[in-house]
N, CA, C and O of each residue as an XYZ file, in Angstrom:
612
protein
N    -158.459     13.032    146.985
C    -157.893     12.069    146.045
C    -157.694     12.778    144.700
O    -158.662     13.254    144.108
N    -156.454     12.852    144.213
C    -156.207     13.546    142.951
C    -156.789     12.781    141.774
O    -156.879     11.553    141.783
N    -157.178     13.541    140.765
C    -157.731     12.947    139.556
C    -156.638     12.673    138.543
O    -155.449     12.776    138.847
N    -157.049     12.325    137.349
C    -156.141     12.063    136.243
C    -155.751     13.389    135.609
O    -156.620     14.185    135.253
N    -154.464     13.634    135.464
C    -153.970     14.876    134.872
C    -153.490     14.576    133.459
O    -152.676     13.677    133.248
N    -153.996     15.330    132.498
C    -153.618     15.175    131.093
C    -152.996     16.469    130.592
O    -153.469     17.565    130.896
N    -151.932     16.321    129.823
C    -151.321     17.464    129.154
C    -151.708     17.376    127.689
O    -151.401     16.386    127.026
N    -152.370     18.383    127.184
C    -152.849     18.395    125.806
C    -152.243     19.569    125.058
O    -152.131     20.680    125.574
N    -151.853     19.280    123.812
C    -151.244     20.302    122.963
C    -152.332     21.120    122.265
O    -153.504     20.744    122.243
N    -151.912     22.236    121.703
C    -152.819     23.055    120.913
C    -153.404     22.201    119.790
O    -152.672     21.455    119.140
N    -154.696     22.300    119.559
C    -155.468     21.582    118.543
C    -155.722     20.115    118.872
O    -156.336     19.414    118.067
N    -155.266     19.621    120.037
C    -155.626     18.266    120.452
C    -157.122     18.203    120.726
O    -157.763     19.198    121.067
N    -157.646     17.008    120.567
C    -159.059     16.765    120.860
C    -159.169     15.859    122.073
O    -158.300     15.027    122.335
N    -160.243     16.040    122.796
C    -160.628     15.099    123.843
C    -162.140     14.940    123.724
O    -162.861     15.916    123.516
N    -162.604     13.723    123.854
C    -164.030     13.446    123.839
C    -164.375     12.918    125.221
O    -163.833     11.905    125.664
N    -165.276     13.609    125.892
C    -165.713     13.204    127.230
C    -167.219     13.040    127.191
O    -167.954     13.995    126.939
N    -167.668     11.826    127.441
C    -169.104     11.525    127.483
C    -169.852     12.115    126.286
O    -170.944     12.664    126.436
N    -169.263     11.997    125.112
C    -169.925     12.430    123.888
C    -169.626     13.841    123.448
O    -169.956     14.212    122.322
N    -169.009     14.644    124.299
C    -168.697     16.031    123.935
C    -167.273     16.113    123.399
O    -166.328     15.693    124.067
N    -167.122     16.654    122.192
C    -165.796     16.830    121.587
C    -165.277     18.209    121.992
O    -165.945     19.225    121.803
N    -164.071     18.215    122.553
C    -163.456     19.458    123.007
C    -162.114     19.594    122.294
O    -161.280     18.691    122.353
N    -161.910     20.725    121.620
C    -160.634     21.007    120.945
C    -159.932     22.096    121.752
O    -160.545     23.089    122.142
N    -158.645     21.893    121.996
C    -157.872     22.834    122.789
C    -157.215     23.874    121.893
O    -156.504     23.534    120.948
N    -157.459     25.138    122.198
C    -156.902     26.237    121.421
C    -155.455     26.528    121.824
O    -154.672     27.058    121.036
N    -155.124     26.178    123.040
C    -153.767     26.374    123.541
C    -153.331     25.123    124.280
O    -154.155     24.288    124.655
N    -152.033     25.002    124.483
C    -151.528     23.899    125.278
C    -152.162     24.002    126.663
O    -152.184     25.071    127.274
N    -152.670     22.884    127.140
C    -153.402     22.919    128.404
C    -153.076     21.705    129.256
O    -152.662     20.655    128.766
N    -153.272     21.887    130.508
C    -153.147     20.790    131.467
C    -154.471     20.737    132.211
O    -154.894     21.710    132.835
N    -155.116     19.578    132.131
C    -156.418     19.457    132.794
C    -156.378     18.301    133.786
O    -155.553     17.394    133.678
N    -157.268     18.356    134.732
C    -157.413     17.280    135.702
C    -158.855     16.800    135.643
O    -159.791     17.593    135.744
N    -159.021     15.510    135.482
C    -160.356     14.920    135.444
C    -160.586     14.208    136.769
O    -159.860     13.280    137.127
N    -161.595     14.653    137.480
C    -161.974     14.025    138.748
C    -163.296     13.324    138.545
O    -164.194     13.862    137.899
N    -163.421     12.163    139.075
C    -164.665     11.401    138.935
C    -164.599     10.482    137.723
O    -163.638     10.505    136.955
N    -165.622      9.690    137.572
C    -165.672      8.713    136.482
C    -166.192      9.379    135.216
O    -167.210     10.071    135.228
N    -165.475      9.157    134.136
C    -165.896      9.688    132.840
C    -165.320      8.783    131.761
O    -164.234      8.221    131.906
N    -166.067      8.659    130.686
C    -165.577      7.935    129.511
C    -164.950      8.975    128.601
O    -165.614      9.922    128.181
N    -163.661      8.798    128.293
C    -163.015      9.783    127.444
C    -161.919      9.141    126.603
O    -161.364      8.101    126.957
N    -161.629      9.779    125.502
C    -160.501      9.474    124.634
C    -159.851     10.807    124.307
O    -160.521     11.839    124.300
N    -158.557     10.795    124.039
C    -157.897     12.050    123.700
C    -156.761     11.807    122.713
O    -156.280     10.687    122.539
N    -156.355     12.900    122.077
C    -155.224     12.848    121.165
C    -155.447     11.888    120.017
O    -156.493     11.916    119.367
N    -154.472     11.043    119.768
C    -154.512     10.122    118.640
C    -155.526      8.997    118.832
O    -155.795      8.246    117.894
N    -156.084      8.870    120.017
C    -157.128      7.860    120.247
C    -158.430      8.247    119.563
O    -159.255      7.379    119.277
N    -158.629      9.525    119.298
C    -159.879     10.017    118.714
C    -159.822      9.870    117.197
O    -158.897     10.360    116.549
N    -160.815      9.194    116.641
C    -160.946      9.055    115.191
C    -162.144      9.890    114.757
O    -163.258      9.697    115.243
N    -161.904     10.807    113.849
C    -162.986     11.646    113.332
C    -163.724     10.896    112.222
O    -163.123     10.057    111.551
N    -165.002     11.176    112.014
C    -165.770     10.444    110.996
C    -165.148     10.454    109.606
O    -165.214      9.448    108.900
N    -164.547     11.564    109.199
C    -163.954     11.606    107.851
C    -162.667     10.781    107.746
O    -162.132     10.609    106.650
N    -162.176     10.276    108.862
C    -160.991      9.415    108.866
C    -161.352      7.929    108.838
O    -160.464      7.079    108.774
N    -162.621      7.617    108.884
C    -163.045      6.206    108.919
C    -163.218      5.691    107.492
O    -164.333      5.446    107.034
N    -162.091      5.535    106.802
C    -162.091      5.234    105.373
C    -161.886      3.759    105.048
O    -161.896      3.387    103.875
N    -161.705      2.924    106.039
C    -161.493      1.493    105.804
C    -162.429      0.705    106.713
O    -162.959      1.263    107.674
N    -162.643     -0.583    106.431
C    -163.516     -1.380    107.307
C    -163.082     -1.365    108.773
O    -163.924     -1.207    109.657
N    -161.786     -1.525    109.046
C    -161.319     -1.539    110.435
C    -161.507     -0.176    111.097
O    -161.838     -0.102    112.281
N    -161.301      0.894    110.347
C    -161.496      2.232    110.912
C    -162.985      2.518    111.168
O    -163.324      3.205    112.132
N    -163.861      2.000    110.322
C    -165.300      2.175    110.573
C    -165.716      1.429    111.843
O    -166.554      1.911    112.605
N    -165.123      0.248    112.066
C    -165.392     -0.487    113.306
C    -164.904      0.335    114.495
O    -165.611      0.462    115.494
N    -163.699      0.891    114.390
C    -163.151      1.705    115.470
C    -164.091      2.873    115.784
O    -164.373      3.147    116.951
N    -164.570      3.553    114.753
C    -165.463      4.702    114.968
C    -166.741      4.263    115.683
O    -167.214      4.951    116.588
N    -167.297      3.129    115.281
C    -168.510      2.628    115.944
C    -168.220      2.284    117.410
O    -169.013      2.614    118.292
N    -167.091      1.623    117.668
C    -166.725      1.298    119.053
C    -166.442      2.566    119.856
O    -166.771      2.643    121.040
N    -165.833      3.555    119.211
C    -165.582      4.837    119.863
C    -166.904      5.454    120.311
O    -167.012      5.967    121.424
N    -167.903      5.399    119.439
C    -169.224      5.936    119.785
C    -169.841      5.137    120.935
O    -170.450      5.703    121.843
N    -169.671      3.807    120.879
C    -170.200      2.968    121.959
C    -169.519      3.274    123.286
O    -170.111      3.095    124.350
N    -168.293      3.728    123.222
C    -167.549      4.018    124.448
C    -167.763      5.445    124.950
O    -168.108      5.637    126.116
N    -167.565      6.445    124.096
C    -167.608      7.835    124.570
C    -168.818      8.616    124.083
O    -168.936      9.808    124.366
N    -169.706      7.974    123.365
C    -170.903      8.674    122.918
C    -171.793      9.036    124.093
O    -171.607      8.545    125.206
N    -172.760      9.900    123.829
C    -173.695     10.220    124.903
C    -174.615      9.017    125.132
O    -174.541      8.031    124.398
N    -175.463      9.095    126.126
C    -176.304      7.948    126.494
C    -177.143      7.440    125.327
O    -177.371      6.236    125.207
N    -177.600      8.342    124.471
C    -178.436      7.940    123.334
C    -177.630      7.286    122.214
O    -178.184      6.503    121.442
N    -176.337      7.588    122.109
C    -175.514      7.093    121.013
C    -174.844      5.749    121.295
O    -174.512      5.018    120.362
N    -174.646      5.421    122.555
C    -173.859      4.226    122.897
C    -174.456      2.937    122.360
O    -173.734      2.124    121.784
N    -175.745      2.732    122.532
C    -176.385      1.509    122.048
C    -176.308      1.388    120.537
O    -176.039      0.309    120.009
N    -176.541      2.487    119.845
C    -176.470      2.483    118.385
C    -175.039      2.221    117.922
O    -174.830      1.532    116.923
N    -174.057      2.759    118.634
C    -172.661      2.523    118.301
C    -172.286      1.064    118.439
O    -171.574      0.518    117.597
N    -172.764      0.427    119.506
C    -172.481     -0.991    119.714
C    -173.134     -1.838    118.632
O    -172.526     -2.783    118.130
N    -174.362     -1.509    118.271
C    -175.060     -2.262    117.212
C    -174.355     -2.090    115.868
O    -174.212     -3.049    115.109
N    -173.918     -0.872    115.579
C    -173.177     -0.621    114.343
C    -171.860     -1.400    114.341
O    -171.480     -1.978    113.322
N    -171.171     -1.413    115.472
C    -169.922     -2.182    115.579
C    -170.188     -3.666    115.338
O    -169.429     -4.329    114.632
N    -171.253     -4.178    115.919
C    -171.616     -5.594    115.732
C    -171.814     -5.900    114.242
O    -171.308     -6.906    113.744
N    -172.545     -5.041    113.535
C    -172.800     -5.253    112.100
C    -171.520     -5.152    111.276
O    -171.284     -5.966    110.383
N    -170.698     -4.153    111.577
C    -169.456     -3.964    110.832
C    -168.467     -5.103    111.089
O    -167.788     -5.554    110.167
N    -168.387     -5.560    112.315
C    -167.505     -6.683    112.647
C    -167.962     -7.933    111.918
O    -167.141     -8.673    111.377
N    -169.251     -8.171    111.902
C    -169.789     -9.335    111.195
C    -169.448     -9.290    109.701
O    -169.048    -10.296    109.116
N    -169.610     -8.120    109.098
C    -169.314     -7.965    107.672
C    -167.821     -8.143    107.395
O    -167.442     -8.815    106.436
N    -166.976     -7.544    108.231
C    -165.530     -7.673    108.054
C    -165.122     -9.133    108.215
O    -164.331     -9.660    107.433
N    -165.674     -9.778    109.242
C    -165.334    -11.180    109.521
C    -165.695    -12.079    108.345
O    -164.950    -13.003    108.019
N    -166.825    -11.819    107.711
C    -167.266    -12.633    106.573
C    -166.358    -12.444    105.352
O    -166.238    -13.346    104.523
N    -165.725    -11.283    105.245
C    -164.923    -10.980    104.051
C    -163.445    -11.296    104.204
O    -162.745    -11.431    103.201
N    -162.948    -11.420    105.436
C    -161.518    -11.624    105.603
C    -161.157    -13.103    105.533
O    -161.919    -13.970    105.961
N    -159.993    -13.361    104.992
C    -159.474    -14.733    104.928
C    -158.479    -14.983    106.059
O    -157.977    -16.097    106.204
N    -158.195    -13.975    106.848
C    -157.182    -14.066    107.894
C    -157.758    -14.633    109.191
O    -158.637    -14.021    109.799
N    -157.264    -15.809    109.621
C    -157.707    -16.361    110.905
C    -157.354    -15.434    112.069
O    -158.113    -15.329    113.031
N    -156.202    -14.762    111.982
C    -155.804    -13.832    113.031
C    -156.792    -12.671    113.129
O    -157.192    -12.282    114.227
N    -157.181    -12.121    111.983
C    -158.146    -11.014    111.987
C    -159.483    -11.482    112.566
O    -160.096    -10.764    113.356
N    -159.935    -12.662    112.186
C    -161.203    -13.183    112.724
C    -161.148    -13.338    114.234
O    -162.096    -12.997    114.941
N    -160.031    -13.853    114.716
C    -159.864    -14.025    116.163
C    -159.917    -12.671    116.878
O    -160.576    -12.535    117.909
N    -159.224    -11.678    116.327
C    -159.230    -10.342    116.933
C    -160.620     -9.718    116.876
O    -161.049     -9.073    117.833
N    -161.329     -9.903    115.760
C    -162.687     -9.363    115.629
C    -163.631     -9.990    116.648
O    -164.438     -9.291    117.261
N    -163.533    -11.310    116.831
C    -164.377    -12.001    117.810
C    -164.108    -11.488    119.224
O    -165.039    -11.224    119.984
N    -162.827    -11.348    119.568
C    -162.451    -10.852    120.895
C    -162.926     -9.413    121.077
O    -163.421     -9.045    122.143
N    -162.772     -8.600    120.027
C    -163.198     -7.208    120.076
C    -164.691     -7.103    120.380
O    -165.108     -6.314    121.228
N    -165.488     -7.906    119.679
C    -166.930     -7.865    119.887
C    -167.297     -8.341    121.284
O    -168.155     -7.744    121.933
N    -166.664     -9.402    121.753
C    -166.995     -9.904    123.093
C    -166.632     -8.874    124.164
O    -167.362     -8.718    125.143
N    -165.514     -8.174    123.987
C    -165.151     -7.118    124.932
C    -166.177     -5.986    124.917
O    -166.591     -5.507    125.973
N    -166.585     -5.561    123.728
C    -167.547     -4.459    123.612
C    -168.885     -4.835    124.234
O    -169.488     -4.035    124.950
N    -169.346     -6.047    123.964
C    -170.629     -6.500    124.513
C    -170.565     -6.565    126.049
O    -171.557     -6.313    126.733
N    -169.388     -6.905    126.568
C    -169.204     -6.986    128.017
C    -169.009     -5.612    128.662
O    -168.810     -5.516    129.873
N    -169.064     -4.548    127.853
C    -168.906     -3.206    128.395
C    -167.456     -2.770    128.518
O    -167.168     -1.744    129.134
N    -166.555     -3.526    127.948
C    -165.129     -3.206    127.982
C    -164.715     -2.544    126.661
O    -163.805     -3.012    125.978
N    -165.393     -1.458    126.318
C    -165.171     -0.811    125.025
C    -163.773     -0.230    124.879
O    -163.237     -0.211    123.771
N    -163.171      0.240    125.953
C    -161.818      0.777    125.836
C    -160.851     -0.326    125.421
O    -159.989     -0.105    124.570
N    -160.984     -1.497    126.009
C    -160.141     -2.635    125.632
C    -160.431     -3.057    124.188
O    -159.515     -3.426    123.452
N    -161.689     -3.002    123.788
C    -162.062     -3.323    122.403
C    -161.424     -2.320    121.439
O    -160.990     -2.695    120.350
N    -161.369     -1.054    121.836
C    -160.739     -0.030    121.001
C    -159.238     -0.282    120.841
O    -158.686     -0.087    119.758
N    -158.586     -0.711    121.906
C    -157.154     -1.024    121.803
C    -156.938     -2.158    120.807
O    -155.999     -2.120    120.012
N    -157.795     -3.151    120.851
C    -157.703     -4.261    119.903
C    -158.035     -3.790    118.487
O    -157.437     -4.259    117.519
N    -158.980     -2.871    118.368
C    -159.338     -2.322    117.054
C    -158.150     -1.598    116.428
O    -157.962     -1.652    115.213
N    -157.352     -0.924    117.243
C    -156.149     -0.274    116.706
C    -155.178     -1.313    116.140
O    -154.505     -1.058    115.142
N    -155.109     -2.481    116.777
C    -154.273     -3.570    116.262
C    -154.816     -4.070    114.928
O    -154.044     -4.354    114.011
N    -156.145     -4.180    114.813
C    -156.759     -4.625    113.560
C    -156.508     -3.596    112.455
O    -156.290     -3.972    111.303
N    -156.535     -2.322    112.786
C    -156.236     -1.274    111.799
C    -154.805     -1.441    111.280
O    -154.557     -1.365    110.077
N    -153.870     -1.668    112.207
C    -152.481     -1.866    111.769
C    -152.362     -3.120    110.903
O    -151.625     -3.118    109.917
N    -153.078     -4.189    111.258
C    -153.080     -5.431    110.473
C    -153.652     -5.167    109.076
O    -153.082     -5.595    108.073
N    -154.767     -4.469    109.024
C    -155.411     -4.133    107.749
C    -154.471     -3.297    106.872
O    -154.348     -3.551    105.674
N    -153.819     -2.314    107.464
C    -152.884     -1.479    106.711
C    -151.711     -2.304    106.184
O    -151.266     -2.106    105.053
N    -151.222     -3.215    106.994
C    -150.100     -4.063    106.592
C    -150.475     -4.968    105.425
O    -149.714     -5.100    104.466
N    -151.647     -5.590    105.507
C    -152.107     -6.472    104.427
C    -152.334     -5.668    103.151
O    -151.948     -6.104    102.066
N    -152.950     -4.508    103.273
C    -153.212     -3.670    102.102
C    -151.906     -3.255    101.433
O    -151.802     -3.259    100.207
N    -150.924     -2.902    102.231
C    -149.636     -2.495    101.675
C    -148.939     -3.687    101.021
O    -148.378     -3.561     99.932
N    -148.974     -4.830    101.678
C    -148.306     -6.026    101.164
C    -148.861     -6.443     99.808
O    -148.108     -6.805     98.904
N    -150.187     -6.388     99.673
C    -150.819     -6.840     98.435
C    -151.213     -5.683     97.523
O    -151.902     -5.883     96.522
N    -150.774     -4.462     97.872
C    -151.070     -3.272     97.088
C    -152.567     -3.148     96.793
O    -152.995     -3.077     95.641
N    -153.343     -3.125     97.876
C    -154.796     -3.025     97.781
C    -155.220     -1.654     98.290
O    -154.738     -1.184     99.320
N    -156.126     -1.021     97.557
C    -156.725      0.226     98.003
C    -157.796     -0.136     99.020
O    -158.789     -0.769     98.662
N    -157.620      0.250    100.281
C    -158.529     -0.180    101.337
C    -159.910      0.460    101.253
O    -160.855     -0.042    101.862
N    -160.046      1.552    100.517
C    -161.367      2.168    100.378
C    -162.247      1.386     99.415
O    -163.466      1.342     99.581
N    -161.626      0.759     98.393
C    -162.411      0.046     97.382
C    -162.221     -1.462     97.437
O    -162.963     -2.202     96.791
N    -161.223     -1.933     98.209
C    -160.858     -3.355     98.270
C    -160.401     -3.888     96.921
O    -160.472     -5.092     96.679
N    -159.933     -3.010     96.040
C    -159.427     -3.418     94.730
C    -157.909     -3.296     94.715
O    -157.350     -2.399     95.347
N    -157.240     -4.193     93.995
C    -155.805     -3.971     93.787
C    -155.607     -2.593     93.155
O    -156.410     -2.163     92.328
N    -154.550     -1.915     93.542
C    -154.314     -0.545     93.074
C    -154.282     -0.480     91.551
O    -154.830      0.455     90.967
N    -153.649     -1.459     90.896
C    -153.610     -1.472     89.428
C    -155.014     -1.550     88.840
O    -155.328     -0.848     87.879
N    -155.863     -2.411     89.420
C    -157.237     -2.568     88.919
C    -158.043     -1.289     89.127
O    -158.831     -0.904     88.263
N    -157.849     -0.630     90.271
C    -158.557      0.617     90.552
C    -158.171      1.682     89.519
O    -159.029      2.396     88.999
N    -156.865      1.777     89.231
C    -156.402      2.761     88.263
C    -156.943      2.463     86.866
O    -157.268      3.387     86.121
N    -157.045      1.173     86.502
C    -157.608      0.793     85.201
C    -159.074      1.190     85.109
O    -159.522      1.682     84.073
N    -159.827      0.979     86.192
C    -161.243      1.362     86.214
C    -161.399      2.873     86.072
O    -162.265      3.346     85.337
N    -160.556      3.629     86.779
C    -160.645      5.081     86.690
C    -160.328      5.569     85.280
O    -160.975      6.490     84.781
N    -159.340      4.958     84.638
C    -158.978      5.322     83.266
C    -160.126      5.020     82.316
O    -160.443      5.834     81.449
N    -160.760      3.844     82.472
C    -161.876      3.445     81.615
C    -163.068      4.384     81.815
O    -163.763      4.719     80.856
N    -163.307      4.813     83.075
C    -164.442      5.701     83.345
C    -164.209      7.080     82.751
O    -165.161      7.752     82.353
N    -162.966      7.506     82.685
C    -162.656      8.831     82.150
C    -162.741      8.858     80.622
O    -162.945      9.915     80.024
N    -162.585      7.689     79.996
C    -162.605      7.626     78.517
C    -163.999      7.726     77.965
O    -164.186      7.689     76.749
């Protein structure tokens, strides 16, 4: 029975059962057997988790592809981050997606939860752009710039 064949470009990442693998050259690999993995643009690195939705994604990613010791902690972190995001958002759509995301993760369907998390990231980016909000500080961009100017004076 053939396995899953992936074509990966130079510098692509794949995470398999907690191990991060970076490809030095374009490669074609075949995965046989059951494994939890993410690859390419599905992988979020810790320094890229700069917004609430991205931090949730990173926690769910850990719950999905982390090693055996990391999965439980990743799920607990996702639960806490989802709760905090849910309490702060005014969007009924975002709350609905967050609730579904958590229920999927708790049920062991972390890959499906990650797909939904990508939708929440796009929603968060859209809202931030629409209202000109800096997603790292949750401040309107004008207010953030005023604070930075005042701190420099």
